[in-house]
All heavy atoms as a GROMACS GRO file, in nm:
protein
  598
    1MET      N    1   2.042  -0.771   7.600
    1MET     CA    2   2.180  -0.815   7.585
    1MET      C    3   2.179  -0.922   7.478
    1MET      O    4   2.093  -1.007   7.481
    1MET     CB    5   2.227  -0.857   7.722
    1MET     CG    6   2.325  -0.969   7.748
    1MET     SD    7   2.461  -0.982   7.644
    1MET     CE    8   2.508  -1.146   7.679
    2PRO      N    9   2.259  -0.923   7.385
    2PRO     CA   10   2.377  -0.840   7.362
    2PRO      C   11   2.347  -0.719   7.273
    2PRO      O   12   2.248  -0.714   7.203
    2PRO     CB   13   2.473  -0.934   7.293
    2PRO     CG   14   2.386  -1.027   7.217
    2PRO     CD   15   2.261  -1.042   7.302
    3HIS      N   16   2.439  -0.623   7.280
    3HIS     CA   17   2.435  -0.504   7.194
    3HIS      C   18   2.563  -0.503   7.111
    3HIS      O   19   2.672  -0.521   7.166
    3HIS     CB   20   2.427  -0.376   7.278
    3HIS     CG   21   2.439  -0.253   7.195
    3HIS    ND1   22   2.339  -0.212   7.110
    3HIS    CD2   23   2.540  -0.165   7.182
    3HIS    CE1   24   2.378  -0.100   7.048
    3HIS    NE2   25   2.501  -0.071   7.092
    4VAL      N   26   2.549  -0.483   6.982
    4VAL     CA   27   2.663  -0.477   6.891
    4VAL      C   28   2.669  -0.335   6.835
    4VAL      O   29   2.570  -0.284   6.783
    4VAL     CB   30   2.648  -0.579   6.775
    4VAL    CG1   31   2.762  -0.565   6.676
    4VAL    CG2   32   2.639  -0.720   6.830
    5ASP      N   33   2.786  -0.274   6.845
    5ASP     CA   34   2.807  -0.139   6.796
    5ASP      C   35   2.910  -0.146   6.684
    5ASP      O   36   3.029  -0.162   6.710
    5ASP     CB   37   2.855  -0.049   6.909
    5ASP     CG   38   2.868   0.096   6.869
    5ASP    OD1   39   2.830   0.131   6.755
    5ASP    OD2   40   2.916   0.175   6.951
    6ILE      N   41   2.865  -0.136   6.561
    6ILE     CA   42   2.952  -0.145   6.444
    6ILE      C   43   2.998  -0.006   6.406
    6ILE      O   44   2.917   0.085   6.390
    6ILE     CB   45   2.877  -0.208   6.325
    6ILE    CG1   46   2.827  -0.347   6.361
    6ILE    CG2   47   2.965  -0.210   6.201
    6ILE    CD1   48   2.728  -0.402   6.262
    7LYS      N   49   3.128   0.009   6.393
    7LYS     CA   50   3.185   0.133   6.342
    7LYS      C   51   3.258   0.099   6.213
    7LYS      O   52   3.333   0.002   6.207
    7LYS     CB   53   3.280   0.194   6.444
    7LYS     CG   54   3.207   0.248   6.566
    7LYS     CD   55   3.300   0.317   6.661
    7LYS     CE   56   3.224   0.378   6.776
    7LYS     NZ   57   3.153   0.281   6.858
    8CYS      N   58   3.234   0.178   6.111
    8CYS     CA   59   3.296   0.152   5.981
    8CYS      C   60   3.305   0.283   5.903
    8CYS      O   61   3.240   0.381   5.939
    8CYS     CB   62   3.217   0.049   5.902
    8CYS     SG   63   3.048   0.101   5.862
    9PHE      N   64   3.386   0.281   5.799
    9PHE     CA   65   3.388   0.395   5.709
    9PHE      C   66   3.250   0.405   5.644
    9PHE      O   67   3.177   0.305   5.633
    9PHE     CB   68   3.493   0.378   5.600
    9PHE     CG   69   3.636   0.381   5.650
    9PHE    CD1   70   3.737   0.330   5.572
    9PHE    CD2   71   3.670   0.437   5.772
    9PHE    CE1   72   3.869   0.335   5.614
    9PHE    CE2   73   3.801   0.441   5.816
    9PHE     CZ   74   3.901   0.389   5.736
   10PRO      N   75   3.211   0.523   5.601
   10PRO     CA   76   3.078   0.541   5.541
   10PRO      C   77   3.052   0.446   5.425
   10PRO      O   78   3.139   0.423   5.340
   10PRO     CB   79   3.081   0.687   5.495
   10PRO     CG   80   3.175   0.753   5.588
   10PRO     CD   81   3.283   0.650   5.612
   11ARG      N   82   2.935   0.389   5.427
   11ARG     CA   83   2.887   0.300   5.322
   11ARG      C   84   2.751   0.352   5.277
   11ARG      O   85   2.674   0.403   5.358
   11ARG     CB   86   2.870   0.157   5.372
   11ARG     CG   87   2.994   0.093   5.427
   11ARG     CD   88   3.090   0.060   5.314
   11ARG     NE   89   3.198  -0.027   5.356
   11ARG     CZ   90   3.319   0.016   5.388
   11ARG    NH1   91   3.347   0.144   5.387
   11ARG    NH2   92   3.413  -0.068   5.422
   12ASP      N   93   2.722   0.334   5.152
   12ASP     CA   94   2.593   0.378   5.098
   12ASP      C   95   2.494   0.263   5.107
   12ASP      O   96   2.463   0.199   5.007
   12ASP     CB   97   2.611   0.427   4.954
   12ASP     CG   98   2.485   0.493   4.900
   12ASP    OD1   99   2.402   0.538   4.981
   12ASP    OD2  100   2.470   0.499   4.776
   13LEU      N  101   2.446   0.236   5.229
   13LEU     CA  102   2.352   0.126   5.250
   13LEU      C  103   2.211   0.182   5.259
   13LEU      O  104   2.186   0.278   5.332
   13LEU     CB  105   2.384   0.053   5.380
   13LEU     CG  106   2.522  -0.013   5.392
   13LEU    CD1  107   2.539  -0.074   5.530
   13LEU    CD2  108   2.540  -0.117   5.284
   14ASN      N  109   2.120   0.118   5.188
   14ASN     CA  110   1.980   0.159   5.200
   14ASN      C  111   1.919   0.087   5.321
   14ASN      O  112   1.983   0.003   5.385
   14ASN     CB  113   1.903   0.132   5.071
   14ASN     CG  114   1.900  -0.014   5.033
   14ASN    OD1  115   1.891  -0.103   5.118
   14ASN    ND2  116   1.907  -0.043   4.903
   15ASP      N  117   1.795   0.120   5.352
   15ASP     CA  118   1.730   0.062   5.470
   15ASP      C  119   1.720  -0.090   5.460
   15ASP      O  120   1.736  -0.160   5.561
   15ASP     CB  121   1.591   0.122   5.490
   15ASP     CG  122   1.597   0.265   5.540
   15ASP    OD1  123   1.704   0.309   5.590
   15ASP    OD2  124   1.495   0.336   5.531
   16GLU      N  125   1.696  -0.142   5.342
   16GLU     CA  126   1.686  -0.287   5.324
   16GLU      C  127   1.820  -0.355   5.355
   16GLU      O  128   1.824  -0.460   5.419
   16GLU     CB  129   1.643  -0.319   5.180
   16GLU     CG  130   1.624  -0.466   5.152
   16GLU     CD  131   1.574  -0.491   5.011
   16GLU    OE1  132   1.482  -0.422   4.966
   16GLU    OE2  133   1.632  -0.581   4.946
   17GLN      N  134   1.928  -0.296   5.310
   17GLN     CA  135   2.061  -0.352   5.337
   17GLN      C  136   2.096  -0.344   5.486
   17GLN      O  137   2.154  -0.437   5.540
   17GLN     CB  138   2.167  -0.280   5.254
   17GLN     CG  139   2.155  -0.308   5.106
   17GLN     CD  140   2.240  -0.213   5.022
   17GLN    OE1  141   2.241  -0.092   5.044
   17GLN    NE2  142   2.313  -0.271   4.927
   18LYS      N  143   2.060  -0.235   5.550
   18LYS     CA  144   2.083  -0.222   5.694
   18LYS      C  145   2.003  -0.326   5.772
   18LYS      O  146   2.053  -0.388   5.866
   18LYS     CB  147   2.048  -0.082   5.742
   18LYS     CG  148   2.143   0.025   5.693
   18LYS     CD  149   2.094   0.162   5.736
   18LYS     CE  150   2.178   0.273   5.676
   18LYS     NZ  151   2.126   0.406   5.712
   19THR      N  152   1.879  -0.346   5.731
   19THR     CA  153   1.795  -0.446   5.796
   19THR      C  154   1.853  -0.586   5.778
   19THR      O  155   1.855  -0.666   5.872
   19THR     CB  156   1.652  -0.439   5.740
   19THR    OG1  157   1.598  -0.309   5.769
   19THR    CG2  158   1.562  -0.545   5.802
   20ALA      N  159   1.903  -0.616   5.658
   20ALA     CA  160   1.963  -0.747   5.632
   20ALA      C  161   2.090  -0.766   5.715
   20ALA      O  162   2.113  -0.876   5.769
   20ALA     CB  163   1.994  -0.761   5.483
   21LEU      N  164   2.171  -0.663   5.728
   21LEU     CA  165   2.292  -0.670   5.809
   21LEU      C  166   2.255  -0.700   5.955
   21LEU      O  167   2.312  -0.790   6.017
   21LEU     CB  168   2.370  -0.539   5.799
   21LEU     CG  169   2.492  -0.525   5.889
   21LEU    CD1  170   2.597  -0.630   5.858
   21LEU    CD2  171   2.551  -0.385   5.876
   22ALA      N  172   2.160  -0.627   6.008
   22ALA     CA  173   2.116  -0.648   6.146
   22ALA      C  174   2.059  -0.788   6.165
   22ALA      O  175   2.085  -0.854   6.267
   22ALA     CB  176   2.014  -0.543   6.187
   23ALA      N  177   1.984  -0.837   6.067
   23ALA     CA  178   1.927  -0.972   6.076
   23ALA      C  179   2.037  -1.078   6.077
   23ALA      O  180   2.030  -1.174   6.155
   23ALA     CB  181   1.830  -0.996   5.961
   24ASP      N  182   2.138  -1.062   5.993
   24ASP     CA  183   2.249  -1.158   5.989
   24ASP      C  184   2.326  -1.159   6.121
   24ASP      O  185   2.360  -1.265   6.174
   24ASP     CB  186   2.344  -1.127   5.874
   24ASP     CG  187   2.287  -1.159   5.737
   24ASP    OD1  188   2.181  -1.224   5.730
   24ASP    OD2  189   2.348  -1.117   5.637
   25ILE      N  190   2.354  -1.041   6.174
   25ILE     CA  191   2.426  -1.031   6.301
   25ILE      C  192   2.342  -1.092   6.413
   25ILE      O  193   2.393  -1.167   6.497
   25ILE     CB  194   2.463  -0.885   6.331
   25ILE    CG1  195   2.569  -0.839   6.231
   25ILE    CG2  196   2.511  -0.868   6.475
   25ILE    CD1  197   2.590  -0.691   6.227
   26THR      N  198   2.213  -1.063   6.413
   26THR     CA  199   2.123  -1.119   6.514
   26THR      C  200   2.123  -1.270   6.508
   26THR      O  201   2.130  -1.338   6.611
   26THR     CB  202   1.981  -1.063   6.494
   26THR    OG1  203   1.985  -0.921   6.510
   26THR    CG2  204   1.883  -1.123   6.594
   27GLU      N  205   2.118  -1.326   6.388
   27GLU     CA  206   2.120  -1.472   6.370
   27GLU      C  207   2.245  -1.534   6.432
   27GLU      O  208   2.239  -1.637   6.499
   27GLU     CB  209   2.110  -1.506   6.222
   27GLU     CG  210   2.110  -1.654   6.193
   27GLU     CD  211   2.106  -1.682   6.044
   27GLU    OE1  212   2.026  -1.618   5.973
   27GLU    OE2  213   2.187  -1.766   5.999
   28VAL      N  214   2.359  -1.472   6.409
   28VAL     CA  215   2.486  -1.522   6.463
   28VAL      C  216   2.485  -1.517   6.616
   28VAL      O  217   2.527  -1.612   6.682
   28VAL     CB  218   2.605  -1.441   6.405
   28VAL    CG1  219   2.733  -1.470   6.480
   28VAL    CG2  220   2.621  -1.472   6.258
   29LEU      N  221   2.434  -1.408   6.672
   29LEU     CA  222   2.430  -1.396   6.818
   29LEU      C  223   2.335  -1.496   6.880
   29LEU      O  224   2.362  -1.552   6.987
   29LEU     CB  225   2.392  -1.254   6.857
   29LEU     CG  226   2.497  -1.149   6.820
   29LEU    CD1  227   2.443  -1.010   6.848
   29LEU    CD2  228   2.627  -1.173   6.891
   30ILE      N  229   2.223  -1.520   6.816
   30ILE     CA  230   2.130  -1.622   6.864
   30ILE      C  231   2.197  -1.758   6.864
   30ILE      O  232   2.189  -1.832   6.963
   30ILE     CB  233   2.001  -1.623   6.778
   30ILE    CG1  234   1.919  -1.497   6.805
   30ILE    CG2  235   1.919  -1.749   6.803
   30ILE    CD1  236   1.804  -1.476   6.707
   31ARG      N  237   2.268  -1.789   6.758
   31ARG     CA  238   2.333  -1.920   6.744
   31ARG      C  239   2.448  -1.937   6.844
   31ARG      O  240   2.461  -2.042   6.907
   31ARG     CB  241   2.382  -1.939   6.601
   31ARG     CG  242   2.441  -2.077   6.575
   31ARG     CD  243   2.472  -2.104   6.429
   31ARG     NE  244   2.575  -2.015   6.379
   31ARG     CZ  245   2.560  -1.927   6.278
   31ARG    NH1  246   2.444  -1.918   6.216
   31ARG    NH2  247   2.659  -1.852   6.239
   32HIS      N  248   2.532  -1.836   6.859
   32HIS     CA  249   2.653  -1.853   6.939
   32HIS      C  250   2.636  -1.816   7.086
   32HIS      O  251   2.707  -1.870   7.172
   32HIS     CB  252   2.768  -1.772   6.880
   32HIS     CG  253   2.819  -1.829   6.752
   32HIS    ND1  254   2.908  -1.934   6.747
   32HIS    CD2  255   2.791  -1.796   6.623
   32HIS    CE1  256   2.934  -1.964   6.621
   32HIS    NE2  257   2.864  -1.881   6.544
   33LEU      N  258   2.545  -1.725   7.117
   33LEU     CA  259   2.528  -1.682   7.256
   33LEU      C  260   2.396  -1.725   7.317
   33LEU      O  261   2.365  -1.687   7.429
   33LEU     CB  262   2.541  -1.528   7.264
   33LEU     CG  263   2.674  -1.469   7.219
   33LEU    CD1  264   2.672  -1.318   7.233
   33LEU    CD2  265   2.790  -1.528   7.298
   34ASN      N  266   2.320  -1.802   7.239
   34ASN     CA  267   2.190  -1.849   7.286
   34ASN      C  268   2.101  -1.732   7.328
   34ASN      O  269   2.030  -1.737   7.427
   34ASN     CB  270   2.206  -1.949   7.401
   34ASN     CG  271   2.081  -2.029   7.426
   34ASN    OD1  272   2.003  -2.053   7.333
   34ASN    ND2  273   2.061  -2.070   7.549
   35SER      N  274   2.111  -1.624   7.252
   35SER     CA  275   2.031  -1.504   7.278
   35SER      C  276   1.892  -1.521   7.219
   35SER      O  277   1.869  -1.606   7.134
   35SER     CB  278   2.097  -1.382   7.216
   35SER     OG  279   2.221  -1.357   7.275
   36LYS      N  280   1.805  -1.436   7.262
   36LYS     CA  281   1.671  -1.428   7.204
   36LYS      C  282   1.670  -1.310   7.106
   36LYS      O  283   1.734  -1.209   7.128
   36LYS     CB  284   1.565  -1.404   7.312
   36LYS     CG  285   1.565  -1.510   7.420
   36LYS     CD  286   1.514  -1.641   7.368
   36LYS     CE  287   1.504  -1.741   7.481
   36LYS     NZ  288   1.524  -1.876   7.437
   37GLU      N  289   1.594  -1.323   6.999
   37GLU     CA  290   1.590  -1.219   6.896
   37GLU      C  291   1.554  -1.084   6.954
   37GLU      O  292   1.614  -0.981   6.920
   37GLU     CB  293   1.490  -1.260   6.786
   37GLU     CG  294   1.497  -1.175   6.661
   37GLU     CD  295   1.415  -1.048   6.669
   37GLU    OE1  296   1.316  -1.046   6.747
   37GLU    OE2  297   1.451  -0.951   6.600
   38GLY      N  298   1.459  -1.081   7.045
   38GLY     CA  299   1.415  -0.956   7.103
   38GLY      C  300   1.514  -0.892   7.200
   38GLY      O  301   1.496  -0.779   7.241
   39ALA      N  302   1.619  -0.965   7.235
   39ALA     CA  303   1.719  -0.913   7.328
   39ALA      C  304   1.837  -0.848   7.257
   39ALA      O  305   1.918  -0.782   7.320
   39ALA     CB  306   1.770  -1.025   7.418
   40VAL      N  307   1.845  -0.866   7.126
   40VAL     CA  308   1.961  -0.817   7.049
   40VAL      C  309   1.934  -0.676   6.998
   40VAL      O  310   1.825  -0.646   6.950
   40VAL     CB  311   1.989  -0.911   6.929
   40VAL    CG1  312   2.102  -0.857   6.842
   40VAL    CG2  313   2.021  -1.052   6.978
   41SER      N  314   2.035  -0.590   7.010
   41SER     CA  315   2.030  -0.458   6.947
   41SER      C  316   2.159  -0.438   6.868
   41SER      O  317   2.265  -0.488   6.905
   41SER     CB  318   2.011  -0.347   7.051
   41SER     OG  319   2.114  -0.351   7.147
   42VAL      N  320   2.146  -0.366   6.756
   42VAL     CA  321   2.260  -0.343   6.666
   42VAL      C  322   2.261  -0.197   6.626
   42VAL      O  323   2.158  -0.143   6.584
   42VAL     CB  324   2.250  -0.431   6.538
   42VAL    CG1  325   2.367  -0.405   6.445
   42VAL    CG2  326   2.241  -0.579   6.574
   43ALA      N  327   2.377  -0.133   6.640
   43ALA     CA  328   2.396   0.005   6.597
   43ALA      C  329   2.498   0.007   6.483
   43ALA      O  330   2.594  -0.070   6.483
   43ALA     CB  331   2.445   0.091   6.712
   44LEU      N  332   2.477   0.095   6.388
   44LEU     CA  333   2.571   0.113   6.278
   44LEU      C  334   2.614   0.259   6.279
   44LEU      O  335   2.534   0.348   6.251
   44LEU     CB  336   2.506   0.077   6.143
   44LEU     CG  337   2.594   0.095   6.020
   44LEU    CD1  338   2.717   0.005   6.026
   44LEU    CD2  339   2.514   0.067   5.893
   45ASN      N  340   2.738   0.282   6.315
   45ASN     CA  341   2.793   0.417   6.323
   45ASN      C  342   2.901   0.433   6.218
   45ASN      O  343   3.006   0.368   6.224
   45ASN     CB  344   2.852   0.442   6.462
   45ASN     CG  345   2.746   0.436   6.568
   45ASN    OD1  346   2.658   0.520   6.572
   45ASN    ND2  347   2.750   0.335   6.653
   46GLN      N  348   2.872   0.516   6.122
   46GLN     CA  349   2.966   0.537   6.013
   46GLN      C  350   3.060   0.652   6.049
   46GLN      O  351   3.016   0.761   6.084
   46GLN     CB  352   2.888   0.563   5.885
   46GLN     CG  353   2.800   0.442   5.852
   46GLN     CD  354   2.736   0.448   5.717
   46GLN    OE1  355   2.801   0.485   5.620
   46GLN    NE2  356   2.610   0.413   5.711
   47VAL      N  357   3.188   0.624   6.043
   47VAL     CA  358   3.292   0.716   6.087
   47VAL      C  359   3.376   0.757   5.966
   47VAL      O  360   3.422   0.670   5.890
   47VAL     CB  361   3.383   0.648   6.192
   47VAL    CG1  362   3.495   0.739   6.236
   47VAL    CG2  363   3.301   0.600   6.311
   48GLN      N  364   3.395   0.884   5.950
   48GLN     CA  365   3.479   0.931   5.841
   48GLN      C  366   3.622   0.876   5.857
   48GLN      O  367   3.672   0.862   5.968
   48GLN     CB  368   3.484   1.084   5.838
   48GLN     CG  369   3.352   1.149   5.805
   48GLN     CD  370   3.303   1.112   5.665
   48GLN    OE1  371   3.381   1.102   5.570
   48GLN    NE2  372   3.174   1.088   5.653
   49GLN      N  373   3.684   0.843   5.745
   49GLN     CA  374   3.819   0.788   5.749
   49GLN      C  375   3.914   0.880   5.826
   49GLN      O  376   4.000   0.833   5.902
   49GLN     CB  377   3.871   0.764   5.607
   49GLN     CG  378   4.003   0.691   5.603
   49GLN     CD  379   4.041   0.649   5.463
   49GLN    OE1  380   3.966   0.666   5.368
   49GLN    NE2  381   4.159   0.592   5.448
   50SER      N  382   3.896   1.009   5.811
   50SER     CA  383   3.981   1.106   5.880
   50SER      C  384   3.963   1.103   6.032
   50SER      O  385   4.049   1.152   6.107
   50SER     CB  386   3.955   1.247   5.828
   50SER     OG  387   3.819   1.282   5.850
   51ASP      N  388   3.852   1.046   6.080
   51ASP     CA  389   3.824   1.037   6.223
   51ASP      C  390   3.854   0.900   6.283
   51ASP      O  391   3.832   0.877   6.403
   51ASP     CB  392   3.677   1.072   6.250
   51ASP     CG  393   3.644   1.215   6.213
   51ASP    OD1  394   3.734   1.302   6.224
   51ASP    OD2  395   3.529   1.240   6.172
   52TRP      N  396   3.902   0.806   6.200
   52TRP     CA  397   3.923   0.669   6.246
   52TRP      C  398   4.031   0.659   6.353
   52TRP      O  399   4.025   0.573   6.441
   52TRP     CB  400   3.955   0.576   6.130
   52TRP     CG  401   3.944   0.433   6.174
   52TRP    CD1  402   4.047   0.348   6.203
   52TRP    CD2  403   3.825   0.360   6.200
   52TRP    NE1  404   4.000   0.226   6.243
   52TRP    CE2  405   3.862   0.231   6.242
   52TRP    CE3  406   3.690   0.391   6.190
   52TRP    CZ2  407   3.769   0.134   6.274
   52TRP    CZ3  408   3.597   0.294   6.222
   52TRP    CH2  409   3.637   0.166   6.264
   53GLN      N  410   4.128   0.748   6.349
   53GLN     CA  411   4.235   0.745   6.450
   53GLN      C  412   4.176   0.752   6.590
   53GLN      O  413   4.224   0.684   6.682
   53GLN     CB  414   4.332   0.860   6.428
   53GLN     CG  415   4.452   0.857   6.524
   53GLN     CD  416   4.549   0.745   6.494
   53GLN    OE1  417   4.588   0.727   6.379
   53GLN    NE2  418   4.586   0.668   6.595
   54GLN      N  419   4.071   0.830   6.609
   54GLN     CA  420   4.007   0.841   6.740
   54GLN      C  421   3.945   0.708   6.782
   54GLN      O  422   3.952   0.668   6.899
   54GLN     CB  423   3.902   0.951   6.741
   54GLN     CG  424   3.838   0.968   6.875
   54GLN     CD  425   3.735   1.081   6.878
   54GLN    OE1  426   3.720   1.154   6.781
   54GLN    NE2  427   3.665   1.094   6.988
   55VAL      N  428   3.883   0.638   6.687
   55VAL     CA  429   3.827   0.506   6.717
   55VAL      C  430   3.939   0.412   6.758
   55VAL      O  431   3.927   0.338   6.858
   55VAL     CB  432   3.749   0.449   6.596
   55VAL    CG1  433   3.705   0.306   6.621
   55VAL    CG2  434   3.630   0.538   6.562
   56TRP      N  435   4.048   0.415   6.684
   56TRP     CA  436   4.163   0.330   6.716
   56TRP      C  437   4.215   0.362   6.856
   56TRP      O  438   4.236   0.272   6.938
   56TRP     CB  439   4.274   0.350   6.612
   56TRP     CG  440   4.398   0.275   6.646
   56TRP    CD1  441   4.506   0.323   6.715
   56TRP    CD2  442   4.427   0.138   6.618
   56TRP    NE1  443   4.600   0.224   6.730
   56TRP    CE2  444   4.554   0.110   6.672
   56TRP    CE3  445   4.357   0.038   6.552
   56TRP    CZ2  446   4.613  -0.016   6.661
   56TRP    CZ3  447   4.416  -0.088   6.542
   56TRP    CH2  448   4.542  -0.113   6.595
   57ASP      N  449   4.235   0.489   6.882
   57ASP     CA  450   4.296   0.532   7.009
   57ASP      C  451   4.209   0.504   7.131
   57ASP      O  452   4.262   0.477   7.239
   57ASP     CB  453   4.328   0.682   7.004
   57ASP     CG  454   4.441   0.716   6.909
   57ASP    OD1  455   4.516   0.625   6.866
   57ASP    OD2  456   4.453   0.835   6.875
   58THR      N  457   4.077   0.511   7.116
   58THR     CA  458   3.990   0.497   7.232
   58THR      C  459   3.923   0.360   7.245
   58THR      O  460   3.893   0.318   7.357
   58THR     CB  461   3.879   0.604   7.230
   58THR    OG1  462   3.800   0.590   7.112
   58THR    CG2  463   3.938   0.744   7.237
   59GLU      N  464   3.902   0.292   7.131
   59GLU     CA  465   3.822   0.169   7.139
   59GLU      C  466   3.895   0.042   7.095
   59GLU      O  467   3.853  -0.067   7.134
   59GLU     CB  468   3.696   0.185   7.054
   59GLU     CG  469   3.608   0.298   7.106
   59GLU     CD  470   3.476   0.305   7.033
   59GLU    OE1  471   3.420   0.198   7.001
   59GLU    OE2  472   3.431   0.418   7.009
   60ILE      N  473   4.000   0.056   7.017
   60ILE     CA  474   4.068  -0.063   6.968
   60ILE      C  475   4.200  -0.086   7.042
   60ILE      O  476   4.216  -0.186   7.113
   60ILE     CB  477   4.090  -0.055   6.815
   60ILE    CG1  478   3.955  -0.045   6.744
   60ILE    CG2  479   4.169  -0.178   6.767
   60ILE    CD1  480   3.964  -0.018   6.595
   61ALA      N  481   4.293   0.005   7.028
   61ALA     CA  482   4.427  -0.013   7.085
   61ALA      C  483   4.426  -0.040   7.235
   61ALA      O  484   4.493  -0.133   7.280
   61ALA     CB  485   4.516   0.106   7.051
   62PRO      N  486   4.350   0.036   7.314
   62PRO     CA  487   4.354   0.010   7.459
   62PRO      C  488   4.292  -0.124   7.501
   62PRO      O  489   4.312  -0.169   7.613
   62PRO     CB  490   4.273   0.125   7.520
   62PRO     CG  491   4.252   0.224   7.413
   62PRO     CD  492   4.268   0.152   7.284
   63HIS      N  493   4.217  -0.185   7.411
   63HIS     CA  494   4.146  -0.309   7.444
   63HIS      C  495   4.195  -0.428   7.361
   63HIS      O  496   4.125  -0.529   7.349
   63HIS     CB  497   3.996  -0.290   7.424
   63HIS     CG  498   3.942  -0.176   7.504
   63HIS    ND1  499   3.920  -0.185   7.639
   63HIS    CD2  500   3.910  -0.050   7.470
   63HIS    CE1  501   3.875  -0.069   7.684
   63HIS    NE2  502   3.868   0.015   7.583
   64MET      N  503   4.314  -0.417   7.305
   64MET     CA  504   4.365  -0.521   7.216
   64MET      C  505   4.364  -0.659   7.281
   64MET      O  506   4.332  -0.758   7.217
   64MET     CB  507   4.506  -0.484   7.170
   64MET     CG  508   4.553  -0.558   7.048
   64MET     SD  509   4.456  -0.528   6.897
   64MET     CE  510   4.516  -0.368   6.849
   65ASP      N  511   4.397  -0.666   7.410
   65ASP     CA  512   4.399  -0.795   7.479
   65ASP      C  513   4.260  -0.856   7.494
   65ASP      O  514   4.247  -0.977   7.513
   65ASP     CB  515   4.462  -0.782   7.618
   65ASP     CG  516   4.611  -0.754   7.610
   65ASP    OD1  517   4.672  -0.781   7.504
   65ASP    OD2  518   4.666  -0.705   7.711
   66GLU      N  519   4.156  -0.774   7.486
   66GLU     CA  520   4.019  -0.822   7.504
   66GLU      C  521   3.952  -0.859   7.372
   66GLU      O  522   3.847  -0.924   7.372
   66GLU     CB  523   3.935  -0.712   7.571
   66GLU     CG  524   3.988  -0.670   7.706
   66GLU     CD  525   3.928  -0.540   7.753
   66GLU    OE1  526   3.816  -0.506   7.710
   66GLU    OE2  527   3.993  -0.471   7.832
   67LEU      N  528   4.009  -0.817   7.260
   67LEU     CA  529   3.946  -0.842   7.131
   67LEU      C  530   3.953  -0.991   7.097
   67LEU      O  531   4.058  -1.053   7.108
   67LEU     CB  532   4.015  -0.762   7.020
   67LEU     CG  533   4.010  -0.609   7.033
   67LEU    CD1  534   4.087  -0.546   6.918
   67LEU    CD2  535   3.867  -0.560   7.036
   68ILE      N  536   3.842  -1.047   7.054
   68ILE     CA  537   3.842  -1.188   7.012
   68ILE      C  538   3.876  -1.200   6.865
   68ILE      O  539   3.907  -1.308   6.816
   68ILE     CB  540   3.709  -1.259   7.045
   68ILE    CG1  541   3.590  -1.190   6.978
   68ILE    CG2  542   3.689  -1.263   7.196
   68ILE    CD1  543   3.458  -1.264   6.997
   69LYS      N  544   3.874  -1.090   6.793
   69LYS     CA  545   3.923  -1.080   6.655
   69LYS      C  546   3.999  -0.949   6.645
   69LYS      O  547   3.942  -0.842   6.656
   69LYS     CB  548   3.805  -1.083   6.556
   69LYS     CG  549   3.835  -1.041   6.412
   69LYS     CD  550   3.937  -1.130   6.346
   69LYS     CE  551   3.956  -1.097   6.200
   69LYS     NZ  552   4.054  -0.990   6.176
   70LYS      N  553   4.130  -0.960   6.631
   70LYS     CA  554   4.214  -0.842   6.623
   70LYS      C  555   4.225  -0.796   6.478
   70LYS      O  556   4.222  -0.877   6.386
   70LYS     CB  557   4.352  -0.872   6.680
   70LYS     CG  558   4.348  -0.902   6.830
   70LYS     CD  559   4.482  -0.944   6.883
   70LYS     CE  560   4.484  -0.971   7.031
   70LYS     NZ  561   4.373  -1.035   7.091
   71PRO      N  562   4.238  -0.664   6.458
   71PRO     CA  563   4.252  -0.615   6.321
   71PRO      C  564   4.388  -0.653   6.263
   71PRO      O  565   4.485  -0.674   6.337
   71PRO     CB  566   4.240  -0.463   6.337
   71PRO     CG  567   4.285  -0.436   6.476
   71PRO     CD  568   4.242  -0.556   6.556
   72GLY      N  569   4.393  -0.660   6.132
   72GLY     CA  570   4.518  -0.692   6.063
   72GLY      C  571   4.595  -0.566   6.025
   72GLY      O  572   4.675  -0.570   5.932
   73TYR      N  573   4.570  -0.458   6.093
   73TYR     CA  574   4.638  -0.331   6.065
   73TYR      C  575   4.673  -0.267   6.198
   73TYR      O  576   4.623  -0.306   6.302
   73TYR     CB  577   4.550  -0.236   5.982
   73TYR     CG  578   4.428  -0.189   6.057
   73TYR    CD1  579   4.431  -0.069   6.129
   73TYR    CD2  580   4.311  -0.262   6.058
   73TYR    CE1  581   4.320  -0.025   6.201
   73TYR    CE2  582   4.199  -0.217   6.129
   73TYR     CZ  583   4.205  -0.100   6.199
   73TYR     OH  584   4.096  -0.055   6.269
   74SER      N  585   4.760  -0.170   6.193
   74SER     CA  586   4.790  -0.089   6.311
   74SER      C  587   4.798   0.056   6.267
   74SER      O  588   4.809   0.086   6.149
   74SER     CB  589   4.921  -0.134   6.376
   74SER     OG  590   5.028  -0.118   6.285
   75MET      N  591   4.792   0.143   6.363
   75MET     CA  592   4.793   0.286   6.330
   75MET      C  593   4.915   0.352   6.391
   75MET      O  594   4.972   0.310   6.482
   75MET     CB  595   4.666   0.352   6.378
   75MET     CG  596   4.546   0.281   6.325
   75MET     SD  597   4.409   0.367   6.250
   75MET     CE  598   4.455   0.520   6.193
   0.00000   0.00000   0.00000
C-alpha cells in the first residue's frame, strides 16, 4: 500500500521515462503518506481517446465526491 493506477491517453514513453515517472510518484507518496519505497506500486494504463468515456463513466463521475483533485472538464 499504496497503489497508484494512472490512466491517460497514449504517450510514447520509453522505459527510462516510465521508470522516472514511477520514481517521482513514489517519492511523493513516501513524503505525504509516510510510505516505504517497497510498499508502493504504480501502474500506467494508456487508454485510447475514443475509450475515455468509459473511464469517465465508471471511475471518475461516480466518485466525484471522493476525488481530492477533480478534473477541469466534464463529459
